[in-house]
All heavy atoms as TSV, in Angstrom:
chain	resi	resn	atom	element	x	y	z
A	1	MET	N	N	10.232	-10.679	36.987
A	1	MET	CA	C	10.525	-11.230	35.694
A	1	MET	C	C	10.378	-12.735	35.724
A	1	MET	O	O	10.885	-13.387	36.633
A	1	MET	CB	C	11.944	-10.826	35.297
A	1	MET	CG	C	12.302	-11.227	33.909
A	1	MET	SD	S	13.705	-10.231	33.364
A	1	MET	CE	C	14.718	-11.471	32.632
A	2	THR	N	N	9.699	-13.299	34.751
A	2	THR	CA	C	9.510	-14.737	34.726
A	2	THR	C	C	10.658	-15.406	34.002
A	2	THR	O	O	11.405	-14.805	33.268
A	2	THR	CB	C	8.182	-15.090	33.988
A	2	THR	OG1	O	8.314	-14.746	32.633
A	2	THR	CG2	C	7.004	-14.403	34.625
A	3	ASP	N	N	10.754	-16.708	34.192
A	3	ASP	CA	C	11.828	-17.468	33.557
A	3	ASP	C	C	11.456	-17.959	32.163
A	3	ASP	O	O	12.225	-18.635	31.534
A	3	ASP	CB	C	12.267	-18.627	34.453
A	3	ASP	CG	C	11.149	-19.659	34.629
A	3	ASP	OD1	O	10.040	-19.477	34.102
A	3	ASP	OD2	O	11.417	-20.675	35.290
A	4	GLY	N	N	10.254	-17.666	31.705
A	4	GLY	CA	C	9.816	-18.085	30.377
A	4	GLY	C	C	8.921	-19.296	30.389
A	4	GLY	O	O	8.331	-19.650	29.376
A	5	SER	N	N	8.763	-19.934	31.548
A	5	SER	CA	C	7.934	-21.131	31.606
A	5	SER	C	C	6.441	-20.810	31.451
A	5	SER	O	O	5.660	-21.710	31.145
A	5	SER	CB	C	8.180	-21.901	32.901
A	5	SER	OG	O	7.799	-21.111	34.018
A	6	GLU	N	N	6.070	-19.572	31.658
A	6	GLU	CA	C	4.675	-19.163	31.481
A	6	GLU	C	C	4.466	-18.398	30.170
A	6	GLU	O	O	3.407	-17.829	29.946
A	6	GLU	CB	C	4.209	-18.326	32.659
A	6	GLU	CG	C	4.143	-19.089	33.958
A	6	GLU	CD	C	3.195	-20.288	33.899
A	6	GLU	OE1	O	2.068	-20.113	33.402
A	6	GLU	OE2	O	3.579	-21.383	34.343
A	7	LYS	N	N	5.470	-18.354	29.337
A	7	LYS	CA	C	5.410	-17.659	28.050
A	7	LYS	C	C	5.097	-18.667	26.955
A	7	LYS	O	O	5.114	-19.893	27.147
A	7	LYS	CB	C	6.740	-16.961	27.746
A	7	LYS	CG	C	7.106	-15.886	28.730
A	7	LYS	CD	C	6.334	-14.630	28.470
A	7	LYS	CE	C	6.839	-13.501	29.330
A	7	LYS	NZ	N	6.297	-12.242	28.938
A	8	TYR	N	N	4.858	-18.121	25.764
A	8	TYR	CA	C	4.575	-18.957	24.595
A	8	TYR	C	C	5.784	-18.966	23.665
A	8	TYR	O	O	6.511	-17.970	23.553
A	8	TYR	CB	C	3.354	-18.433	23.847
A	8	TYR	CG	C	2.106	-18.570	24.677
A	8	TYR	CD1	C	1.708	-17.557	25.547
A	8	TYR	CD2	C	1.343	-19.728	24.623
A	8	TYR	CE1	C	0.589	-17.693	26.341
A	8	TYR	CE2	C	0.213	-19.867	25.413
A	8	TYR	CZ	C	-0.166	-18.868	26.264
A	8	TYR	OH	O	-1.271	-18.993	27.047
A	9	TRP	N	N	5.994	-20.090	23.025
A	9	TRP	CA	C	7.136	-20.304	22.160
A	9	TRP	C	C	6.675	-20.907	20.841
A	9	TRP	O	O	5.676	-21.612	20.794
A	9	TRP	CB	C	8.121	-21.289	22.832
A	9	TRP	CG	C	8.584	-20.821	24.165
A	9	TRP	CD1	C	7.897	-20.941	25.367
A	9	TRP	CD2	C	9.783	-20.127	24.468
A	9	TRP	NE1	N	8.640	-20.361	26.375
A	9	TRP	CE2	C	9.806	-19.868	25.854
A	9	TRP	CE3	C	10.863	-19.702	23.697
A	9	TRP	CZ2	C	10.835	-19.212	26.480
A	9	TRP	CZ3	C	11.908	-19.063	24.323
A	9	TRP	CH2	C	11.879	-18.817	25.703
A	10	TYR	N	N	7.426	-20.650	19.802
A	10	TYR	CA	C	7.144	-21.235	18.490
A	10	TYR	C	C	8.152	-22.358	18.288
A	10	TYR	O	O	9.354	-22.144	18.365
A	10	TYR	CB	C	7.277	-20.187	17.390
A	10	TYR	CG	C	6.963	-20.743	16.023
A	10	TYR	CD1	C	5.647	-20.830	15.592
A	10	TYR	CD2	C	7.975	-21.152	15.170
A	10	TYR	CE1	C	5.351	-21.331	14.338
A	10	TYR	CE2	C	7.686	-21.664	13.921
A	10	TYR	CZ	C	6.372	-21.750	13.512
A	10	TYR	OH	O	6.082	-22.253	12.271
A	11	ASN	N	N	7.651	-23.570	18.044
A	11	ASN	CA	C	8.538	-24.703	17.792
A	11	ASN	C	C	8.939	-24.678	16.324
A	11	ASN	O	O	8.095	-24.820	15.440
A	11	ASN	CB	C	7.824	-26.001	18.152
A	11	ASN	CG	C	8.745	-27.200	18.028
A	11	ASN	OD1	O	9.349	-27.430	16.996
A	11	ASN	ND2	N	8.839	-27.971	19.104
A	12	LEU	N	N	10.228	-24.498	16.085
A	12	LEU	CA	C	10.739	-24.374	14.725
A	12	LEU	C	C	10.684	-25.683	13.942
A	12	LEU	O	O	10.635	-25.675	12.718
A	12	LEU	CB	C	12.194	-23.864	14.766
A	12	LEU	CG	C	12.351	-22.482	15.398
A	12	LEU	CD1	C	13.820	-22.226	15.708
A	12	LEU	CD2	C	11.785	-21.402	14.482
A	13	LYS	N	N	10.662	-26.798	14.636
A	13	LYS	CA	C	10.593	-28.117	13.979
A	13	LYS	C	C	9.159	-28.484	13.593
A	13	LYS	O	O	8.917	-28.947	12.478
A	13	LYS	CB	C	11.170	-29.204	14.849
A	13	LYS	CG	C	12.667	-29.318	14.790
A	13	LYS	CD	C	13.110	-30.589	15.492
A	13	LYS	CE	C	14.586	-30.820	15.253
A	13	LYS	NZ	N	15.045	-32.032	15.941
A	14	THR	N	N	8.251	-28.280	14.521
A	14	THR	CA	C	6.874	-28.720	14.292
A	14	THR	C	C	5.980	-27.622	13.722
A	14	THR	O	O	4.935	-27.920	13.179
A	14	THR	CB	C	6.226	-29.218	15.613
A	14	THR	OG1	O	6.078	-28.115	16.519
A	14	THR	CG2	C	7.058	-30.336	16.253
A	15	GLY	N	N	6.377	-26.376	13.920
A	15	GLY	CA	C	5.542	-25.248	13.473
A	15	GLY	C	C	4.370	-24.974	14.415
A	15	GLY	O	O	3.452	-24.255	14.046
A	16	LYS	N	N	4.434	-25.533	15.615
A	16	LYS	CA	C	3.349	-25.352	16.555
A	16	LYS	C	C	3.736	-24.416	17.681
A	16	LYS	O	O	4.907	-24.283	18.035
A	16	LYS	CB	C	2.924	-26.707	17.130
A	16	LYS	CG	C	2.368	-27.626	16.079
A	16	LYS	CD	C	1.879	-28.907	16.678
A	16	LYS	CE	C	1.333	-29.777	15.520
A	16	LYS	NZ	N	0.664	-30.934	15.977
A	17	VAL	N	N	2.717	-23.786	18.278
A	17	VAL	CA	C	2.912	-22.903	19.441
A	17	VAL	C	C	2.860	-23.770	20.681
A	17	VAL	O	O	2.014	-24.668	20.803
A	17	VAL	CB	C	1.819	-21.826	19.475
A	17	VAL	CG1	C	1.900	-21.032	20.760
A	17	VAL	CG2	C	1.925	-20.924	18.261
A	18	GLU	N	N	3.794	-23.500	21.588
A	18	GLU	CA	C	3.851	-24.250	22.843
A	18	GLU	C	C	3.850	-23.260	23.999
A	18	GLU	O	O	4.316	-22.144	23.878
A	18	GLU	CB	C	5.149	-25.082	22.908
A	18	GLU	CG	C	5.288	-26.042	21.760
A	18	GLU	CD	C	6.636	-26.723	21.728
A	18	GLU	OE1	O	7.576	-26.274	22.410
A	18	GLU	OE2	O	6.737	-27.716	20.999
A	19	LYS	N	N	3.359	-23.723	25.154
A	19	LYS	CA	C	3.435	-22.922	26.371
A	19	LYS	C	C	4.492	-23.510	27.266
A	19	LYS	O	O	4.464	-24.710	27.557
A	19	LYS	CB	C	2.091	-22.856	27.081
A	19	LYS	CG	C	2.143	-21.920	28.287
A	19	LYS	CD	C	0.792	-21.708	28.895
A	19	LYS	CE	C	0.929	-20.684	30.019
A	19	LYS	NZ	N	-0.346	-20.479	30.692
A	20	GLY	N	N	5.413	-22.684	27.679
A	20	GLY	CA	C	6.479	-23.171	28.544
A	20	GLY	C	C	7.577	-23.885	27.785
A	20	GLY	O	O	7.683	-23.768	26.565
A	21	PHE	N	N	8.372	-24.624	28.514
A	21	PHE	CA	C	9.544	-25.283	27.948
A	21	PHE	C	C	9.249	-26.711	27.553
A	21	PHE	O	O	9.790	-27.659	28.111
A	21	PHE	CB	C	10.696	-25.223	28.956
A	21	PHE	CG	C	11.054	-23.838	29.386
A	21	PHE	CD1	C	11.147	-23.517	30.723
A	21	PHE	CD2	C	11.314	-22.832	28.462
A	21	PHE	CE1	C	11.488	-22.245	31.137
A	21	PHE	CE2	C	11.667	-21.558	28.846
A	21	PHE	CZ	C	11.757	-21.264	30.201
A	22	GLU	N	N	8.387	-26.888	26.549
A	22	GLU	CA	C	8.039	-28.226	26.105
A	22	GLU	C	C	9.117	-28.860	25.231
A	22	GLU	O	O	9.272	-30.070	25.238
A	22	GLU	CB	C	6.716	-28.200	25.311
A	22	GLU	CG	C	5.535	-27.818	26.118
A	22	GLU	CD	C	4.251	-27.786	25.287
A	22	GLU	OE1	O	4.165	-28.503	24.282
A	22	GLU	OE2	O	3.341	-27.026	25.663
A	23	SER	N	N	9.821	-28.038	24.493
A	23	SER	CA	C	10.825	-28.545	23.526
A	23	SER	C	C	12.200	-28.042	23.917
A	23	SER	O	O	12.352	-27.055	24.650
A	23	SER	CB	C	10.484	-28.027	22.128
A	23	SER	OG	O	9.213	-28.426	21.732
A	24	PRO	N	N	13.253	-28.684	23.383
A	24	PRO	CA	C	14.612	-28.184	23.616
A	24	PRO	C	C	14.756	-26.754	23.108
A	24	PRO	O	O	14.140	-26.361	22.120
A	24	PRO	CB	C	15.489	-29.151	22.804
A	24	PRO	CG	C	14.647	-30.348	22.572
A	24	PRO	CD	C	13.228	-29.886	22.546
A	25	SER	N	N	15.605	-25.979	23.764
A	25	SER	CA	C	15.748	-24.566	23.415
A	25	SER	C	C	16.176	-24.356	21.971
A	25	SER	O	O	15.798	-23.362	21.347
A	25	SER	CB	C	16.720	-23.871	24.369
A	25	SER	OG	O	18.002	-24.467	24.275
A	26	VAL	N	N	16.952	-25.252	21.408
A	26	VAL	CA	C	17.406	-25.093	20.038
A	26	VAL	C	C	16.236	-25.140	19.040
A	26	VAL	O	O	16.346	-24.624	17.930
A	26	VAL	CB	C	18.488	-26.171	19.700
A	26	VAL	CG1	C	17.872	-27.560	19.635
A	26	VAL	CG2	C	19.202	-25.825	18.417
A	27	ASP	N	N	15.133	-25.738	19.434
A	27	ASP	CA	C	13.960	-25.861	18.559
A	27	ASP	C	C	12.910	-24.771	18.788
A	27	ASP	O	O	11.875	-24.770	18.135
A	27	ASP	CB	C	13.270	-27.228	18.792
A	27	ASP	CG	C	14.163	-28.379	18.354
A	27	ASP	OD1	O	15.034	-28.168	17.497
A	27	ASP	OD2	O	13.978	-29.500	18.898
A	28	ARG	N	N	13.152	-23.840	19.728
A	28	ARG	CA	C	12.170	-22.852	20.090
A	28	ARG	C	C	12.570	-21.453	19.689
A	28	ARG	O	O	13.732	-21.070	19.767
A	28	ARG	CB	C	11.965	-22.810	21.607
A	28	ARG	CG	C	11.191	-23.964	22.155
A	28	ARG	CD	C	10.953	-23.787	23.652
A	28	ARG	NE	N	12.120	-24.320	24.368
A	28	ARG	CZ	C	12.749	-23.701	25.344
A	28	ARG	NH1	N	12.350	-22.540	25.784
A	28	ARG	NH2	N	13.801	-24.250	25.921
A	29	ALA	N	N	11.562	-20.645	19.271
A	29	ALA	CA	C	11.755	-19.192	19.076
A	29	ALA	C	C	10.815	-18.506	20.049
A	29	ALA	O	O	9.658	-18.899	20.221
A	29	ALA	CB	C	11.398	-18.810	17.647
A	30	GLY	N	N	11.301	-17.465	20.680
A	30	GLY	CA	C	10.472	-16.755	21.644
A	30	GLY	C	C	11.306	-16.222	22.780
A	30	GLY	O	O	12.530	-16.175	22.672
A	31	PRO	N	N	10.723	-15.835	23.839
A	31	PRO	CA	C	9.318	-16.036	24.254
A	31	PRO	C	C	8.391	-14.952	23.725
A	31	PRO	O	O	8.821	-13.865	23.364
A	31	PRO	CB	C	9.416	-15.972	25.763
A	31	PRO	CG	C	10.508	-14.992	26.014
A	31	PRO	CD	C	11.501	-15.214	24.922
A	32	PHE	N	N	7.127	-15.285	23.712
A	32	PHE	CA	C	6.057	-14.379	23.342
A	32	PHE	C	C	5.005	-14.345	24.455
A	32	PHE	O	O	4.866	-15.311	25.179
A	32	PHE	CB	C	5.394	-14.849	22.028
A	32	PHE	CG	C	6.352	-14.872	20.872
A	32	PHE	CD1	C	7.052	-16.024	20.553
A	32	PHE	CD2	C	6.561	-13.751	20.088
A	32	PHE	CE1	C	7.943	-16.067	19.497
A	32	PHE	CE2	C	7.430	-13.765	19.020
A	32	PHE	CZ	C	8.133	-14.910	18.733
A	33	ASP	N	N	4.288	-13.236	24.526
A	33	ASP	CA	C	3.304	-13.081	25.596
A	33	ASP	C	C	1.994	-13.811	25.295
A	33	ASP	O	O	1.279	-14.193	26.224
A	33	ASP	CB	C	2.997	-11.595	25.838
A	33	ASP	CG	C	4.167	-10.880	26.466
A	33	ASP	OD1	O	4.913	-11.525	27.240
A	33	ASP	OD2	O	4.344	-9.686	26.181
A	34	THR	N	N	1.660	-13.981	24.022
A	34	THR	CA	C	0.396	-14.631	23.662
A	34	THR	C	C	0.645	-15.704	22.624
A	34	THR	O	O	1.649	-15.649	21.891
A	34	THR	CB	C	-0.609	-13.618	23.063
A	34	THR	OG1	O	-0.101	-13.158	21.800
A	34	THR	CG2	C	-0.839	-12.439	24.001
A	35	PRO	N	N	-0.277	-16.675	22.529
A	35	PRO	CA	C	-0.122	-17.694	21.485
A	35	PRO	C	C	-0.200	-17.090	20.083
A	35	PRO	O	O	0.448	-17.569	19.148
A	35	PRO	CB	C	-1.259	-18.658	21.752
A	35	PRO	CG	C	-2.063	-18.139	22.863
A	35	PRO	CD	C	-1.400	-16.937	23.411
A	36	GLU	N	N	-0.991	-16.030	19.934
A	36	GLU	CA	C	-1.113	-15.377	18.606
A	36	GLU	C	C	0.230	-14.762	18.175
A	36	GLU	O	O	0.594	-14.862	17.005
A	36	GLU	CB	C	-2.202	-14.299	18.663
A	36	GLU	CG	C	-3.600	-14.831	18.863
A	36	GLU	CD	C	-3.928	-15.197	20.294
A	36	GLU	OE1	O	-3.224	-14.774	21.219
A	36	GLU	OE2	O	-4.893	-15.954	20.493
A	37	GLU	N	N	0.925	-14.126	19.127
A	37	GLU	CA	C	2.233	-13.555	18.805
A	37	GLU	C	C	3.205	-14.667	18.428
A	37	GLU	O	O	3.982	-14.546	17.468
A	37	GLU	CB	C	2.787	-12.764	19.990
A	37	GLU	CG	C	2.070	-11.475	20.251
A	37	GLU	CD	C	2.563	-10.797	21.512
A	37	GLU	OE1	O	3.390	-11.394	22.259
A	37	GLU	OE2	O	2.129	-9.662	21.789
A	38	ALA	N	N	3.195	-15.752	19.184
A	38	ALA	CA	C	4.081	-16.881	18.889
A	38	ALA	C	C	3.817	-17.482	17.523
A	38	ALA	O	O	4.743	-17.882	16.805
A	38	ALA	CB	C	3.965	-17.942	19.975
A	39	ALA	N	N	2.571	-17.508	17.112
A	39	ALA	CA	C	2.194	-18.082	15.821
A	39	ALA	C	C	2.794	-17.284	14.662
A	39	ALA	O	O	2.995	-17.808	13.567
A	39	ALA	CB	C	0.676	-18.163	15.680
A	40	HIS	N	N	3.110	-16.008	14.906
A	40	HIS	CA	C	3.702	-15.155	13.873
A	40	HIS	C	C	5.212	-15.137	13.892
A	40	HIS	O	O	5.840	-14.343	13.195
A	40	HIS	CB	C	3.153	-13.724	14.008
A	40	HIS	CG	C	1.713	-13.613	13.683
A	40	HIS	ND1	N	1.230	-13.680	12.390
A	40	HIS	CD2	C	0.626	-13.457	14.465
A	40	HIS	CE1	C	-0.074	-13.567	12.394
A	40	HIS	NE2	N	-0.475	-13.428	13.663
A	41	ALA	N	N	5.809	-16.024	14.665
A	41	ALA	CA	C	7.267	-16.047	14.790
A	41	ALA	C	C	7.992	-16.177	13.464
A	41	ALA	O	O	8.994	-15.489	13.244
A	41	ALA	CB	C	7.687	-17.153	15.750
A	42	PRO	N	N	7.557	-17.016	12.530
A	42	PRO	CA	C	8.293	-17.098	11.250
A	42	PRO	C	C	8.371	-15.753	10.519
A	42	PRO	O	O	9.428	-15.415	9.961
A	42	PRO	CB	C	7.504	-18.125	10.445
A	42	PRO	CG	C	6.831	-18.970	11.466
A	42	PRO	CD	C	6.488	-18.016	12.593
A	43	GLU	N	N	7.293	-14.988	10.550
A	43	GLU	CA	C	7.299	-13.677	9.883
A	43	GLU	C	C	8.257	-12.726	10.608
A	43	GLU	O	O	8.991	-11.982	9.964
A	43	GLU	CB	C	5.893	-13.061	9.842
A	43	GLU	CG	C	4.929	-13.815	8.951
A	43	GLU	CD	C	4.166	-14.926	9.689
A	43	GLU	OE1	O	4.290	-15.058	10.923
A	43	GLU	OE2	O	3.473	-15.681	8.996
A	44	VAL	N	N	8.259	-12.774	11.938
A	44	VAL	CA	C	9.139	-11.919	12.723
A	44	VAL	C	C	10.593	-12.253	12.418
A	44	VAL	O	O	11.444	-11.383	12.216
A	44	VAL	CB	C	8.838	-12.062	14.238
A	44	VAL	CG1	C	9.882	-11.361	15.078
A	44	VAL	CG2	C	7.448	-11.548	14.564
A	45	ILE	N	N	10.902	-13.542	12.367
A	45	ILE	CA	C	12.260	-14.008	12.083
A	45	ILE	C	C	12.709	-13.554	10.686
A	45	ILE	O	O	13.817	-13.040	10.517
A	45	ILE	CB	C	12.358	-15.523	12.243
A	45	ILE	CG1	C	12.173	-15.905	13.717
A	45	ILE	CG2	C	13.691	-16.049	11.688
A	45	ILE	CD1	C	11.942	-17.392	13.923
A	46	ARG	N	N	11.823	-13.706	9.691
A	46	ARG	CA	C	12.159	-13.278	8.325
A	46	ARG	C	C	12.418	-11.779	8.264
A	46	ARG	O	O	13.375	-11.312	7.642
A	46	ARG	CB	C	11.047	-13.660	7.352
A	46	ARG	CG	C	11.148	-15.053	6.822
A	46	ARG	CD	C	10.219	-15.309	5.654
A	46	ARG	NE	N	8.807	-15.156	5.987
A	46	ARG	CZ	C	8.055	-16.100	6.531
A	46	ARG	NH1	N	8.575	-17.286	6.777
A	46	ARG	NH2	N	6.801	-15.891	6.790
A	47	GLU	N	N	11.569	-11.000	8.917
A	47	GLU	CA	C	11.700	-9.550	8.888
A	47	GLU	C	C	13.000	-9.114	9.584
A	47	GLU	O	O	13.720	-8.246	9.072
A	47	GLU	CB	C	10.509	-8.881	9.555
A	47	GLU	CG	C	10.588	-7.382	9.673
A	47	GLU	CD	C	10.768	-6.649	8.346
A	47	GLU	OE1	O	10.335	-7.161	7.291
A	47	GLU	OE2	O	11.365	-5.553	8.354
A	48	ARG	N	N	13.305	-9.687	10.715
A	48	ARG	CA	C	14.544	-9.328	11.408
A	48	ARG	C	C	15.772	-9.731	10.592
A	48	ARG	O	O	16.745	-9.009	10.532
A	48	ARG	CB	C	14.586	-10.004	12.786
A	48	ARG	CG	C	13.611	-9.348	13.746
A	48	ARG	CD	C	13.673	-9.972	15.104
A	48	ARG	NE	N	12.659	-9.368	15.981
A	48	ARG	CZ	C	12.315	-9.871	17.131
A	48	ARG	NH1	N	12.861	-10.978	17.572
A	48	ARG	NH2	N	11.397	-9.275	17.850
A	49	SER	N	N	15.716	-10.880	9.955
A	49	SER	CA	C	16.826	-11.324	9.118
A	49	SER	C	C	17.015	-10.370	7.947
A	49	SER	O	O	18.160	-10.014	7.607
A	49	SER	CB	C	16.530	-12.739	8.595
A	49	SER	OG	O	17.564	-13.182	7.752
A	50	ARG	N	N	15.924	-9.945	7.311
A	50	ARG	CA	C	16.020	-9.004	6.199
A	50	ARG	C	C	16.635	-7.688	6.677
A	50	ARG	O	O	17.528	-7.135	6.031
A	50	ARG	CB	C	14.628	-8.729	5.593
A	50	ARG	CG	C	14.655	-7.800	4.378
A	50	ARG	CD	C	13.277	-7.225	4.076
A	50	ARG	NE	N	12.676	-6.504	5.165
A	50	ARG	CZ	C	13.067	-5.274	5.574
A	50	ARG	NH1	N	14.037	-4.660	4.966
A	50	ARG	NH2	N	12.441	-4.691	6.580
A	51	ALA	N	N	16.195	-7.194	7.831
A	51	ALA	CA	C	16.700	-5.939	8.354
A	51	ALA	C	C	18.187	-6.061	8.682
A	51	ALA	O	O	18.973	-5.149	8.409
A	51	ALA	CB	C	15.907	-5.523	9.598
A	52	TRP	N	N	18.605	-7.190	9.266
A	52	TRP	CA	C	20.029	-7.376	9.591
A	52	TRP	C	C	20.858	-7.425	8.301
A	52	TRP	O	O	21.944	-6.868	8.260
A	52	TRP	CB	C	20.237	-8.660	10.390
A	52	TRP	CG	C	19.746	-8.584	11.791
A	52	TRP	CD1	C	19.673	-7.493	12.601
A	52	TRP	CD2	C	19.233	-9.654	12.579
A	52	TRP	NE1	N	19.150	-7.814	13.811
A	52	TRP	CE2	C	18.868	-9.137	13.846
A	52	TRP	CE3	C	19.031	-11.017	12.317
A	52	TRP	CZ2	C	18.341	-9.927	14.854
A	52	TRP	CZ3	C	18.506	-11.797	13.344
A	52	TRP	CH2	C	18.169	-11.258	14.589
A	53	SER	N	N	20.334	-8.097	7.277
A	53	SER	CA	C	21.067	-8.151	5.999
A	53	SER	C	C	21.240	-6.781	5.389
A	53	SER	O	O	22.295	-6.436	4.873
A	53	SER	CB	C	20.340	-9.075	5.008
A	53	SER	OG	O	20.362	-10.387	5.443
A	54	GLU	N	N	20.187	-5.970	5.439
A	54	GLU	CA	C	20.269	-4.617	4.922
A	54	GLU	C	C	21.266	-3.772	5.713
A	54	GLU	O	O	22.056	-3.016	5.146
A	54	GLU	CB	C	18.904	-3.950	4.927
A	54	GLU	CG	C	17.968	-4.516	3.885
A	54	GLU	CD	C	16.562	-3.935	3.980
A	54	GLU	OE1	O	16.306	-3.080	4.880
A	54	GLU	OE2	O	15.722	-4.339	3.158
A	55	ASP	N	N	21.255	-3.927	7.052
A	55	ASP	CA	C	22.220	-3.206	7.889
A	55	ASP	C	C	23.655	-3.598	7.535
A	55	ASP	O	O	24.537	-2.743	7.418
A	55	ASP	CB	C	21.974	-3.476	9.374
A	55	ASP	CG	C	20.756	-2.754	9.910
A	55	ASP	OD1	O	20.243	-1.844	9.234
A	55	ASP	OD2	O	20.339	-3.100	11.014
A	56	GLU	N	N	23.877	-4.884	7.373
A	56	GLU	CA	C	25.220	-5.363	7.022
A	56	GLU	C	C	25.662	-4.836	5.663
A	56	GLU	O	O	26.824	-4.468	5.482
A	56	GLU	CB	C	25.265	-6.898	7.060
A	56	GLU	CG	C	25.248	-7.453	8.454
A	56	GLU	CD	C	25.323	-8.961	8.477
A	56	GLU	OE1	O	25.427	-9.582	7.419
A	56	GLU	OE2	O	25.270	-9.511	9.588
A	57	ALA	N	N	24.739	-4.795	4.716
A	57	ALA	CA	C	25.086	-4.292	3.377
A	57	ALA	C	C	25.447	-2.804	3.463
A	57	ALA	O	O	26.401	-2.360	2.816
A	57	ALA	CB	C	23.912	-4.507	2.430
A	58	ARG	N	N	24.713	-2.042	4.269
A	58	ARG	CA	C	25.047	-0.622	4.444
A	58	ARG	C	C	26.421	-0.463	5.083
A	58	ARG	O	O	27.218	0.371	4.672
A	58	ARG	CB	C	23.985	0.086	5.292
A	58	ARG	CG	C	22.775	0.533	4.503
A	58	ARG	CD	C	21.900	1.477	5.301
A	58	ARG	NE	N	21.321	0.822	6.469
A	58	ARG	CZ	C	20.197	0.109	6.462
A	58	ARG	NH1	N	19.523	-0.038	5.343
A	58	ARG	NH2	N	19.724	-0.421	7.566
A	59	GLU	N	N	26.711	-1.314	6.081
A	59	GLU	CA	C	28.000	-1.225	6.747
A	59	GLU	C	C	29.136	-1.603	5.782
A	59	GLU	O	O	30.213	-1.009	5.810
A	59	GLU	CB	C	28.026	-2.129	7.964
A	59	GLU	CG	C	27.189	-1.582	9.113
A	59	GLU	CD	C	27.085	-2.558	10.289
A	59	GLU	OE1	O	27.796	-3.598	10.265
A	59	GLU	OE2	O	26.293	-2.278	11.189
A	60	ASP	N	N	28.887	-2.595	4.924
A	60	ASP	CA	C	29.900	-3.029	3.963
A	60	ASP	C	C	30.230	-1.910	2.979
A	60	ASP	O	O	31.358	-1.840	2.482
A	60	ASP	CB	C	29.432	-4.254	3.182
A	60	ASP	CG	C	29.434	-5.512	4.038
A	60	ASP	OD1	O	30.039	-5.491	5.152
A	60	ASP	OD2	O	28.831	-6.509	3.611
A	61	HIS	N	N	29.267	-1.059	2.693
A	61	HIS	CA	C	29.456	0.025	1.700
A	61	HIS	C	C	29.668	1.380	2.357
A	61	HIS	O	O	29.749	2.382	1.672
A	61	HIS	CB	C	28.243	0.087	0.754
A	61	HIS	CG	C	28.101	-1.149	-0.054
A	61	HIS	ND1	N	29.036	-1.559	-0.971
A	61	HIS	CD2	C	27.125	-2.087	-0.073
A	61	HIS	CE1	C	28.648	-2.703	-1.524
A	61	HIS	NE2	N	27.486	-3.037	-0.994
A	62	TRP	N	N	29.814	1.389	3.662
A	62	TRP	CA	C	30.029	2.650	4.380
A	62	TRP	C	C	31.307	3.298	3.895
A	62	TRP	O	O	32.342	2.650	3.766
A	62	TRP	CB	C	30.118	2.396	5.874
A	62	TRP	CG	C	30.265	3.659	6.670
A	62	TRP	CD1	C	29.259	4.472	7.079
A	62	TRP	CD2	C	31.467	4.244	7.144
A	62	TRP	NE1	N	29.743	5.528	7.770
A	62	TRP	CE2	C	31.120	5.430	7.828
A	62	TRP	CE3	C	32.801	3.921	7.067
A	62	TRP	CZ2	C	32.048	6.255	8.414
A	62	TRP	CZ3	C	33.723	4.742	7.647
A	62	TRP	CH2	C	33.345	5.906	8.321
A	63	GLY	N	N	31.256	4.553	3.565
A	63	GLY	CA	C	32.405	5.285	3.110
A	63	GLY	C	C	32.663	5.184	1.626
A	63	GLY	O	O	33.563	5.821	1.104
A	64	SER	N	N	31.870	4.392	0.916
A	64	SER	CA	C	32.006	4.297	-0.535
A	64	SER	C	C	31.407	5.514	-1.187
A	64	SER	O	O	30.324	5.973	-0.829
A	64	SER	CB	C	31.324	3.052	-1.075
A	64	SER	OG	O	31.939	1.892	-0.568
A	65	SER	N	N	32.088	6.042	-2.198
A	65	SER	CA	C	31.571	7.209	-2.890
A	65	SER	C	C	30.678	6.821	-4.060
A	65	SER	O	O	29.915	7.624	-4.546
A	65	SER	CB	C	32.725	8.111	-3.383
A	65	SER	OG	O	33.525	7.378	-4.288
A	66	ASP	N	N	30.842	5.601	-4.535
A	66	ASP	CA	C	30.008	5.150	-5.635
A	66	ASP	C	C	29.877	3.618	-5.538
A	66	ASP	O	O	30.377	3.010	-4.627
A	66	ASP	CB	C	30.571	5.570	-6.996
A	66	ASP	CG	C	31.956	5.022	-7.247
A	66	ASP	OD1	O	32.338	4.012	-6.654
A	66	ASP	OD2	O	32.680	5.640	-8.055
A	67	GLU	N	N	29.227	3.017	-6.515
A	67	GLU	CA	C	28.983	1.584	-6.455
A	67	GLU	C	C	30.208	0.732	-6.800
A	67	GLU	O	O	30.182	-0.454	-6.708
A	67	GLU	CB	C	27.803	1.227	-7.356
A	67	GLU	CG	C	26.500	1.807	-6.821
A	67	GLU	CD	C	25.325	1.364	-7.630
A	67	GLU	OE1	O	25.437	0.354	-8.351
A	67	GLU	OE2	O	24.271	2.018	-7.535
A	68	THR	N	N	31.300	1.358	-7.246
A	68	THR	CA	C	32.505	0.613	-7.556
A	68	THR	C	C	33.293	0.261	-6.322
A	68	THR	O	O	34.227	-0.500	-6.373
A	68	THR	CB	C	33.403	1.400	-8.532
A	68	THR	OG1	O	33.887	2.566	-7.883
A	68	THR	CG2	C	32.676	1.732	-9.813
A	69	GLY	N	N	32.912	0.887	-5.184
A	69	GLY	CA	C	33.595	0.609	-3.939
A	69	GLY	C	C	34.755	1.570	-3.674
A	69	GLY	O	O	35.447	1.417	-2.711
A	70	GLU	N	N	34.979	2.537	-4.568
A	70	GLU	CA	C	36.038	3.502	-4.329
A	70	GLU	C	C	35.604	4.433	-3.232
A	70	GLU	O	O	34.472	4.893	-3.187
A	70	GLU	CB	C	36.334	4.297	-5.598
A	70	GLU	CG	C	36.906	3.451	-6.704
A	70	GLU	CD	C	37.148	4.257	-7.951
A	70	GLU	OE1	O	36.931	5.471	-7.972
A	70	GLU	OE2	O	37.561	3.644	-8.940
A	71	THR	N	N	36.522	4.707	-2.347
A	71	THR	CA	C	36.167	5.597	-1.222
A	71	THR	C	C	36.359	7.036	-1.619
A	71	THR	O	O	37.241	7.372	-2.411
A	71	THR	CB	C	37.039	5.293	0.009
A	71	THR	OG1	O	38.411	5.439	-0.339
A	71	THR	CG2	C	36.780	3.896	0.536
A	72	GLY	N	N	35.534	7.871	-1.047
A	72	GLY	CA	C	35.658	9.301	-1.276
A	72	GLY	C	C	36.623	9.886	-0.274
A	72	GLY	O	O	36.279	10.038	0.881
A	73	ARG	N	N	37.834	10.171	-0.672
A	73	ARG	CA	C	38.826	10.686	0.258
A	73	ARG	C	C	39.022	12.160	0.102
A	73	ARG	O	O	39.008	12.773	-0.840
A	73	ARG	CB	C	40.163	10.000	0.028
A	73	ARG	CG	C	40.073	8.555	0.361
A	73	ARG	CD	C	41.408	7.885	0.139
A	73	ARG	NE	N	41.135	6.461	0.130
A	73	ARG	CZ	C	41.968	5.576	-0.302
A	73	ARG	NH1	N	43.136	5.908	-0.748
A	73	ARG	NH2	N	41.647	4.325	-0.263
């Protein structure tokens, strides 16, 4: 297993793909195996965020019998 220095990262500040640890970790998304994958990081982040939001909404309404929030007991 590599430490990530040979992987590709998406720089969230500059919008550029980097190889290795060029930027501080807070500014990087990744790692990715190819520069092409890293270039698509914003789409991956948006999709994961959308999926997490949908999961949370389902959990918030778990056990509700209708949209009023009343539970089916």
